[in-house]
TORMARTI-607516 format. One line per field, with one value per atom (N, C-alpha, C, O): residue number from 1; residue in one letter; atom name; y, x, z. Coordinates in nm, 4 decimals, always signed. Layout:
marza <- c(NUM_...)
dofi <- c(A_...)
tidren <- c(CA_...)
c2 <- c(Y_...)
c1 <- c(X_...)
c3 <- c(Z_...)
! end
This chain:
marza <- c(1_1_1_1_2_2_2_2_3_3_3_3_4_4_4_4_5_5_5_5_6_6_6_6_7_7_7_7_8_8_8_8_9_9_9_9_10_10_10_10_11_11_11_11_12_12_12_12_13_13_13_13_14_14_14_14_15_15_15_15_16_16_16_16_17_17_17_17_18_18_18_18_19_19_19_19_20_20_20_20_21_21_21_21_22_22_22_22_23_23_23_23_24_24_24_24_25_25_25_25_26_26_26_26_27_27_27_27_28_28_28_28_29_29_29_29_30_30_30_30_31_31_31_31_32_32_32_32_33_33_33_33_34_34_34_34_35_35_35_35_36_36_36_36_37_37_37_37_38_38_38_38_39_39_39_39_40_40_40_40_41_41_41_41_42_42_42_42_43_43_43_43_44_44_44_44_45_45_45_45_46_46_46_46_47_47_47_47_48_48_48_48_49_49_49_49_50_50_50_50_51_51_51_51_52_52_52_52_53_53_53_53_54_54_54_54_55_55_55_55_56_56_56_56_57_57_57_57_58_58_58_58_59_59_59_59_60_60_60_60_61_61_61_61_62_62_62_62_63_63_63_63_64_64_64_64_65_65_65_65_66_66_66_66_67_67_67_67_68_68_68_68_69_69_69_69_70_70_70_70_71_71_71_71_72_72_72_72_73_73_73_73_74_74_74_74_75_75_75_75_76_76_76_76_77_77_77_77_78_78_78_78_79_79_79_79_80_80_80_80_81_81_81_81_82_82_82_82_83_83_83_83_84_84_84_84_85_85_85_85_86_86_86_86_87_87_87_87_88_88_88_88_89_89_89_89_90_90_90_90_91_91_91_91_92_92_92_92_93_93_93_93_94_94_94_94_95_95_95_95_96_96_96_96_97_97_97_97_98_98_98_98_99_99_99_99_100_100_100_100_101_101_101_101)
dofi <- c(G_G_G_G_R_R_R_R_S_S_S_S_V_V_V_V_F_F_F_F_D_D_D_D_A_A_A_A_L_L_L_L_D_D_D_D_G_G_G_G_F_F_F_F_V_V_V_V_E_E_E_E_S_S_S_S_N_N_N_N_E_E_E_E_V_V_V_V_S_S_S_S_L_L_L_L_P_P_P_P_P_P_P_P_E_E_E_E_P_P_P_P_D_D_D_D_D_D_D_D_A_A_A_A_Q_Q_Q_Q_G_G_G_G_V_V_V_V_V_V_V_V_L_L_L_L_V_V_V_V_R_R_R_R_P_P_P_P_V_V_V_V_T_T_T_T_G_G_G_G_S_S_S_S_E_E_E_E_D_D_D_D_F_F_F_F_V_V_V_V_A_A_A_A_I_I_I_I_F_F_F_F_Q_Q_Q_Q_T_T_T_T_C_C_C_C_E_E_E_E_T_T_T_T_F_F_F_F_T_T_T_T_A_A_A_A_D_D_D_D_I_I_I_I_V_V_V_V_N_N_N_N_S_S_S_S_E_E_E_E_T_T_T_T_G_G_G_G_E_E_E_E_P_P_P_P_T_T_T_T_Y_Y_Y_Y_Q_Q_Q_Q_G_G_G_G_I_I_I_I_D_D_D_D_S_S_S_S_T_T_T_T_L_L_L_L_R_R_R_R_E_E_E_E_V_V_V_V_Q_Q_Q_Q_M_M_M_M_I_I_I_I_L_L_L_L_D_D_D_D_G_G_G_G_G_G_G_G_M_M_M_M_W_W_W_W_L_L_L_L_V_V_V_V_V_V_V_V_D_D_D_D_T_T_T_T_V_V_V_V_S_S_S_S_V_V_V_V_E_E_E_E_S_S_S_S_F_F_F_F_T_T_T_T_G_G_G_G_P_P_P_P_E_E_E_E_C_C_C_C_E_E_E_E)
tidren <- c(N_CA_C_O_N_CA_C_O_N_CA_C_O_N_CA_C_O_N_CA_C_O_N_CA_C_O_N_CA_C_O_N_CA_C_O_N_CA_C_O_N_CA_C_O_N_CA_C_O_N_CA_C_O_N_CA_C_O_N_CA_C_O_N_CA_C_O_N_CA_C_O_N_CA_C_O_N_CA_C_O_N_CA_C_O_N_CA_C_O_N_CA_C_O_N_CA_C_O_N_CA_C_O_N_CA_C_O_N_CA_C_O_N_CA_C_O_N_CA_C_O_N_CA_C_O_N_CA_C_O_N_CA_C_O_N_CA_C_O_N_CA_C_O_N_CA_C_O_N_CA_C_O_N_CA_C_O_N_CA_C_O_N_CA_C_O_N_CA_C_O_N_CA_C_O_N_CA_C_O_N_CA_C_O_N_CA_C_O_N_CA_C_O_N_CA_C_O_N_CA_C_O_N_CA_C_O_N_CA_C_O_N_CA_C_O_N_CA_C_O_N_CA_C_O_N_CA_C_O_N_CA_C_O_N_CA_C_O_N_CA_C_O_N_CA_C_O_N_CA_C_O_N_CA_C_O_N_CA_C_O_N_CA_C_O_N_CA_C_O_N_CA_C_O_N_CA_C_O_N_CA_C_O_N_CA_C_O_N_CA_C_O_N_CA_C_O_N_CA_C_O_N_CA_C_O_N_CA_C_O_N_CA_C_O_N_CA_C_O_N_CA_C_O_N_CA_C_O_N_CA_C_O_N_CA_C_O_N_CA_C_O_N_CA_C_O_N_CA_C_O_N_CA_C_O_N_CA_C_O_N_CA_C_O_N_CA_C_O_N_CA_C_O_N_CA_C_O_N_CA_C_O_N_CA_C_O_N_CA_C_O_N_CA_C_O_N_CA_C_O_N_CA_C_O_N_CA_C_O_N_CA_C_O_N_CA_C_O_N_CA_C_O_N_CA_C_O_N_CA_C_O_N_CA_C_O_N_CA_C_O_N_CA_C_O_N_CA_C_O_N_CA_C_O)
c2 <- c(+10.1869_+10.2469_+10.1423_+10.0197_+10.1882_+10.1023_+10.0373_+10.0986_+9.8573_+9.7950_+9.8015_+9.8644_+9.7418_+9.7342_+9.6083_+9.5996_+9.5157_+9.3947_+9.4311_+9.3722_+9.5443_+9.5828_+9.6458_+9.6615_+9.6894_+9.7385_+9.6317_+9.6623_+9.5209_+9.3865_+9.3441_+9.2780_+9.3271_+9.3002_+9.3404_+9.2702_+9.4645_+9.5615_+9.5945_+9.6955_+9.5224_+9.5474_+9.3446_+9.3139_+9.2588_+9.1501_+9.1543_+9.1274_+9.1856_+9.2444_+9.3150_+9.3108_+9.3925_+9.5059_+9.4129_+9.4484_+9.3127_+9.2889_+9.3226_+9.2896_+9.4137_+9.4689_+9.4144_+9.3151_+9.4591_+9.4662_+9.5543_+9.6433_+9.5480_+9.5849_+9.5645_+9.4512_+9.6589_+9.6236_+9.6858_+9.7810_+9.5911_+9.6070_+9.7627_+9.7997_+9.8097_+9.9119_+9.9588_+9.8783_+10.0731_+10.0481_+10.0672_+10.1103_+10.0093_+10.0415_+10.1354_+10.1203_+10.2662_+10.4034_+10.4418_+10.5600_+10.3839_+10.4693_+10.4424_+10.3635_+10.5701_+10.5776_+10.5536_+10.6229_+10.3704_+10.2805_+10.1997_+10.1283_+10.2499_+10.1554_+10.2570_+10.3581_+10.1591_+10.2158_+10.2796_+10.2245_+10.4217_+10.4668_+10.5056_+10.6050_+10.4774_+10.4633_+10.6537_+10.7174_+10.6925_+10.8843_+10.8547_+10.8172_+10.8396_+10.8638_+10.6921_+10.6038_+10.7287_+10.6410_+10.6704_+10.7768_+10.6392_+10.7250_+10.6830_+10.5668_+10.8306_+10.7660_+10.6413_+10.5985_+10.5521_+10.4504_+10.3034_+10.1976_+10.3378_+10.1636_+10.1253_+10.1765_+9.9599_+9.9635_+9.8578_+9.8604_+9.7484_+9.6909_+9.5748_+9.5864_+9.4740_+9.3920_+9.5435_+9.5190_+9.6270_+9.6889_+9.7561_+9.7984_+9.8368_+9.8864_+9.9542_+9.8676_+10.0822_+10.2273_+10.2660_+10.3025_+10.2800_+10.3451_+10.4020_+10.3615_+10.5461_+10.5499_+10.5082_+10.4672_+10.5433_+10.4820_+10.5068_+10.4291_+10.5689_+10.6718_+10.5766_+10.5986_+10.4417_+10.4399_+10.4983_+10.5981_+10.4649_+10.5414_+10.3983_+10.2823_+10.4377_+10.3095_+10.3702_+10.4810_+10.4006_+10.4308_+10.3745_+10.4490_+10.2447_+10.1297_+10.1850_+10.2522_+10.1443_+10.2001_+10.0218_+9.9034_+10.1152_+9.9885_+10.0236_+10.1393_+9.8573_+9.8448_+9.6951_+9.6330_+9.6835_+9.5619_+9.4469_+9.4330_+9.3608_+9.2025_+9.1529_+9.0318_+9.1630_+9.0979_+9.1946_+9.1363_+9.3409_+9.4234_+9.4883_+9.5275_+9.4869_+9.5971_+9.7334_+9.7979_+9.7913_+9.9202_+9.9788_+9.8910_+10.0872_+10.1487_+10.1862_+10.2797_+10.1302_+10.1970_+10.3450_+10.4380_+10.3399_+10.3958_+10.4319_+10.3410_+10.5910_+10.6454_+10.7328_+10.8149_+10.6979_+10.8169_+10.8006_+10.6852_+10.8683_+10.8069_+10.8343_+10.9546_+10.7699_+10.8121_+10.7444_+10.6275_+10.8331_+10.7938_+10.7968_+10.8841_+10.6809_+10.6664_+10.6854_+10.6371_+10.7873_+10.8074_+10.6460_+10.5848_+10.5520_+10.4106_+10.4277_+10.4204_+10.4559_+10.3984_+10.2153_+10.1488_+10.1727_+10.0147_+9.9899_+10.0901_+9.8733_+9.7991_+9.6882_+9.5916_+9.7256_+9.5101_+9.4758_+9.5594_+9.3712_+9.3291_+9.1822_+9.1063_+9.1960_+9.1037_+8.9628_+8.9875_+8.8373_+8.7363_+8.6188_+8.5746_+8.5626_+8.4614_+8.4604_+8.3859_+8.6078_+8.6322_+8.7339_+8.8407_+8.7114_+8.7573_+8.8733_+8.8287_+9.0002_+9.0990_+9.0340_+8.9182_+9.1113_+9.0577_+9.2235_+9.3218_+9.2228_+9.3444_+9.3111_+9.2667_+9.3349_+9.3105_+9.4234_+9.4167_+9.5032_+9.6447_+9.7111_+9.7314_+9.7858_+9.8947_+9.9778_+9.9128_+10.0924_+10.2081_+10.3060_+10.3841_+10.3167_+10.4236_+10.5658_+10.5814_+10.6621_+10.7300_+10.8795_+10.9458_+10.9028_+10.9883_+10.9631_+10.9151_+10.9966_+10.9781_+11.1008_+11.1987_+11.1271_+11.1795_+11.1584_+11.0451_+11.2633_+11.2248_+11.2727_+11.3839_+11.2063_+11.2471_+11.1223_+11.0445_+11.1472_+11.0096_+11.0902_+11.0879_+11.1317_+11.1333_+11.2113_+11.3250_+11.1437_+11.1850_+11.4002_+11.4393_+11.4609_+11.6068_+11.6246_+11.7361)
c1 <- c(+12.3646_+12.2781_+12.1815_+12.1897_+12.1247_+12.0916_+11.8900_+11.7965_+11.9279_+11.8133_+11.6949_+11.7234_+11.5294_+11.4444_+11.4560_+11.3967_+11.5377_+11.6069_+11.6444_+11.6118_+11.7241_+11.8109_+11.7645_+11.8175_+11.6252_+11.4428_+11.4362_+11.3684_+11.4353_+11.3514_+11.4188_+11.3487_+11.4922_+11.6474_+11.6349_+11.6354_+11.6260_+11.6725_+11.4921_+11.4768_+11.3973_+11.2869_+11.2730_+11.2147_+11.3567_+11.3420_+11.4622_+11.4297_+11.5659_+11.6605_+11.6415_+11.7058_+11.4828_+11.5006_+11.2833_+11.2187_+11.2471_+11.1557_+11.0136_+10.9142_+11.0403_+10.9265_+10.7987_+10.8269_+10.7111_+10.6369_+10.5705_+10.5370_+10.5224_+10.4241_+10.3231_+10.2894_+10.2523_+10.0819_+10.0496_+10.1048_+9.9270_+9.8997_+9.8220_+9.7627_+9.8492_+9.7890_+9.6174_+9.5243_+9.6077_+9.5035_+9.4006_+9.4344_+9.2763_+9.2932_+9.2805_+9.2855_+9.2584_+9.2455_+9.4050_+9.4371_+9.4644_+9.5798_+9.6504_+9.6391_+9.7558_+9.8187_+10.0107_+10.1075_+9.9712_+10.0775_+10.1232_+10.0556_+10.2597_+10.2877_+10.3926_+10.4495_+10.3903_+10.5862_+10.5013_+10.4205_+10.5708_+10.5371_+10.5878_+10.6516_+10.6094_+10.7138_+10.7352_+10.6554_+10.8363_+10.8449_+10.9145_+10.8019_+10.9791_+11.0494_+11.1603_+11.2088_+11.1530_+11.2141_+11.3788_+11.3643_+11.5167_+11.6053_+11.6821_+11.7059_+11.7327_+11.7627_+11.8487_+11.8665_+11.9138_+12.0048_+11.9575_+12.0201_+11.7988_+11.7597_+11.7142_+11.6608_+11.8075_+11.7652_+11.6507_+11.5516_+11.7051_+11.5251_+11.5946_+11.5511_+11.6744_+11.6929_+11.7174_+11.7101_+11.7337_+11.7545_+11.6798_+11.6304_+11.5911_+11.5192_+11.5844_+11.6479_+11.6077_+11.5870_+11.5165_+11.4344_+11.5102_+11.3416_+11.4456_+11.5473_+11.3130_+11.3272_+11.1783_+11.0889_+11.1902_+11.0746_+10.9860_+11.0314_+10.8912_+10.8408_+10.7930_+10.6761_+10.8783_+10.8253_+10.8070_+10.8763_+10.6546_+10.5652_+10.5397_+10.5204_+10.5448_+10.5321_+10.4281_+10.4673_+10.3234_+10.2242_+10.2372_+10.2499_+10.2282_+10.1815_+10.2517_+10.3541_+10.1791_+10.2880_+10.3525_+10.3190_+10.4652_+10.4939_+10.4980_+10.5014_+10.4982_+10.5090_+10.5987_+10.6485_+10.5716_+10.6544_+10.5685_+10.4537_+10.6468_+10.5567_+10.5809_+10.5707_+10.5999_+10.4903_+10.4506_+10.4007_+10.4651_+10.3863_+10.2430_+10.1449_+10.2618_+10.1968_+10.2072_+10.1029_+10.3044_+10.3549_+10.3493_+10.3570_+10.3394_+10.3971_+10.4817_+10.4873_+10.5999_+10.7650_+10.7781_+10.8574_+10.7241_+10.6780_+10.6132_+10.5847_+10.5546_+10.3648_+10.4692_+10.5513_+10.4465_+10.4978_+10.4712_+10.4952_+10.4398_+10.4824_+10.5840_+10.5927_+10.6760_+10.8068_+10.8105_+10.7748_+10.8624_+10.8576_+11.0514_+11.1231_+11.0911_+11.2036_+11.1504_+11.0483_+11.2640_+11.3474_+11.3648_+11.3373_+11.3981_+11.4636_+11.4692_+11.3793_+11.6258_+11.6894_+11.6463_+11.5993_+11.6519_+11.5799_+11.6332_+11.6514_+11.6766_+11.7675_+11.7411_+11.7681_+11.6377_+11.6218_+11.6425_+11.6489_+11.6562_+11.6877_+11.5790_+11.5052_+11.6123_+11.5037_+11.5903_+11.7107_+11.5639_+11.5876_+11.4930_+11.3984_+11.5345_+11.4359_+11.3102_+11.2487_+11.2507_+11.1205_+11.1021_+11.0455_+11.1390_+11.1063_+11.1418_+11.2565_+11.1585_+11.1804_+11.2637_+11.2641_+11.3054_+11.4455_+11.4576_+11.4299_+11.5037_+11.5722_+11.6499_+11.6462_+11.7366_+11.9239_+11.9749_+12.0646_+11.9198_+11.9764_+11.9058_+11.8149_+11.8731_+11.8030_+11.8677_+11.9446_+11.8895_+11.9666_+11.9084_+11.8792_+11.8845_+11.8169_+11.8864_+11.9982_+11.8269_+11.8536_+11.8639_+11.9619_+11.6910_+11.7138_+11.5783_+11.4692_+11.6090_+11.4429_+11.3784_+11.4519_+11.1998_+11.1467_+11.0821_+11.0687_+11.0423_+10.9572_+10.8246_+10.8345_+10.6953_+10.5504_+10.5556_+10.6443_+10.3983_+10.3693_+10.4562_+10.4188_+10.5217_+10.5570_+10.6605_+10.6622_+10.7953_+10.9114_+10.9097_+10.8461_+10.9841_+10.9937_+11.0955_+11.1145)
c3 <- c(+9.5849_+9.6710_+9.7499_+9.7431_+9.7962_+9.8818_+9.7880_+9.7364_+9.8227_+9.7575_+9.8499_+9.9519_+9.8466_+9.8792_+9.9759_+10.0834_+9.9244_+9.9849_+10.1112_+10.2143_+10.1014_+10.2217_+10.3352_+10.4452_+10.2783_+10.4068_+10.4070_+10.5051_+10.3987_+10.4632_+10.5114_+10.5879_+10.5304_+10.5773_+10.7578_+10.8589_+10.7371_+10.8496_+10.9175_+10.9862_+10.8961_+10.9271_+11.0290_+11.1330_+10.9312_+11.0011_+11.1544_+11.2701_+11.1178_+11.2275_+11.4015_+11.5064_+11.3402_+11.4213_+11.4881_+11.5867_+11.3933_+11.4412_+11.4332_+11.4978_+11.3139_+11.2627_+11.1397_+11.0726_+11.1249_+11.0040_+10.9715_+11.0497_+10.7992_+10.7411_+10.7815_+10.8158_+10.7884_+10.7904_+10.6447_+10.5897_+10.5910_+10.4015_+10.4503_+10.5515_+10.3538_+10.3481_+10.3425_+10.3394_+10.3424_+10.3030_+10.1156_+10.0054_+10.1702_+9.9846_+9.8924_+9.7703_+9.9735_+9.9168_+9.9464_+9.9335_+9.9697_+9.9632_+9.8415_+9.7476_+9.8885_+9.6871_+9.6582_+9.6269_+9.7028_+9.7585_+9.5862_+9.5121_+9.5740_+9.4528_+9.3958_+9.4369_+9.2469_+9.1973_+9.0295_+8.9548_+9.0244_+8.9094_+8.8124_+8.8469_+8.6319_+8.5896_+8.6434_+8.7121_+8.5980_+8.6353_+8.4863_+8.4535_+8.3880_+8.2507_+8.2190_+8.2896_+8.0582_+8.0031_+8.0518_+8.1120_+8.0597_+8.0026_+7.8876_+7.8547_+7.8072_+7.7059_+7.6535_+7.7676_+7.5770_+7.5679_+7.5636_+7.5701_+7.5477_+7.6085_+7.4071_+7.3087_+7.4695_+7.3022_+7.3223_+7.3951_+7.2186_+7.2320_+7.3051_+7.4196_+7.3039_+7.4573_+7.6105_+7.7310_+7.5740_+7.7114_+7.7675_+7.6630_+7.8875_+7.9031_+8.0037_+8.0639_+8.0652_+8.1750_+8.1903_+8.1060_+8.3151_+8.2936_+8.4649_+8.5211_+8.4973_+8.6622_+8.6875_+8.6136_+8.8616_+8.8967_+9.0191_+9.1030_+9.0703_+9.1598_+9.2804_+9.3120_+9.3803_+9.4843_+9.5273_+9.5471_+9.5891_+9.6915_+9.8338_+9.7974_+9.9964_+10.0667_+10.1454_+10.1086_+10.2262_+10.2218_+10.4286_+10.5257_+10.4250_+10.5414_+10.6479_+10.6598_+10.7121_+10.9161_+10.9288_+10.9328_+10.9306_+11.0300_+11.1319_+11.1737_+11.2256_+11.3616_+11.3303_+11.2364_+11.5478_+11.6171_+11.6055_+11.6477_+11.5371_+11.4836_+11.6428_+11.6237_+11.7512_+11.8367_+11.9565_+12.0528_+11.9676_+12.0267_+11.9611_+12.0244_+11.8228_+11.7357_+11.7770_+11.7667_+11.8199_+11.8743_+11.7136_+11.6277_+11.6771_+11.5493_+11.5723_+11.6522_+11.5110_+11.5462_+11.3788_+11.3939_+11.2940_+11.2220_+11.1286_+11.0507_+11.0877_+11.0321_+10.9427_+10.9834_+10.8297_+10.7573_+10.5690_+10.5334_+10.4842_+10.3409_+10.2897_+10.2651_+10.2587_+10.1773_+10.0475_+10.0332_+9.9353_+9.7751_+9.7724_+9.8214_+9.7045_+9.6464_+9.5085_+9.4594_+9.4400_+9.3216_+9.2814_+9.3846_+9.1774_+9.1437_+8.9780_+8.8942_+8.9643_+8.8618_+8.7981_+8.8905_+8.7254_+8.6905_+8.5882_+8.5190_+8.5353_+8.4161_+8.4200_+8.4913_+8.2659_+8.2321_+8.1266_+8.0365_+8.1075_+7.9623_+7.9210_+7.9839_+7.8135_+7.7766_+7.7753_+7.7676_+7.7801_+7.8164_+7.7579_+7.8230_+7.6018_+7.6173_+7.6476_+7.7238_+7.5393_+7.5552_+7.6813_+7.6578_+7.7904_+7.9501_+7.9791_+7.9777_+8.0091_+8.0776_+8.2265_+8.2683_+8.2620_+8.3906_+8.4427_+8.3740_+8.5744_+8.6144_+8.6852_+8.8000_+8.6071_+8.6422_+8.7288_+8.8128_+8.7022_+8.8387_+8.8952_+8.8147_+9.0254_+9.0785_+9.1335_+9.2043_+9.1493_+9.2542_+9.2682_+9.1776_+9.3735_+9.4565_+9.4427_+9.4918_+9.3816_+9.3621_+9.4515_+9.4856_+9.4758_+9.5929_+9.7052_+9.6747_+9.8015_+9.9370_+9.9263_+9.9138_+9.9294_+9.9471_+10.0780_+10.1242_+10.1382_+10.2245_+10.1534_+10.1016_+10.1404_+10.0933_+9.9743_+9.9391_+9.9270_+9.7814_+9.6800_+9.5627_+9.6989_+9.5413_+9.5231_+9.5702_+9.4280_+9.3977_+9.3068_+9.2089_+9.3773_+9.3337_+9.1958_+9.1471)
! end
């Protein structure tokens, strides 16, 4: 699955930047549901990431994308030395709008 870093690399290659989101926008990550099989040292869960900020050309300021998108991701974390570390994140499905259905 594509990671958020793939998207960021794409923005750099196409000379695009994300504007800061409006304060009232529902941008963020929401824990959707835990996934069975989590143990004391491993946590697997799904999140719904919503991205609402406009994408603009970094030189001209012209909008290249204006929309609200959400991505359902499965995240795996491990407890290592007292800290939870993300070891894997997989994009499960993409949605148009502010929610994962």
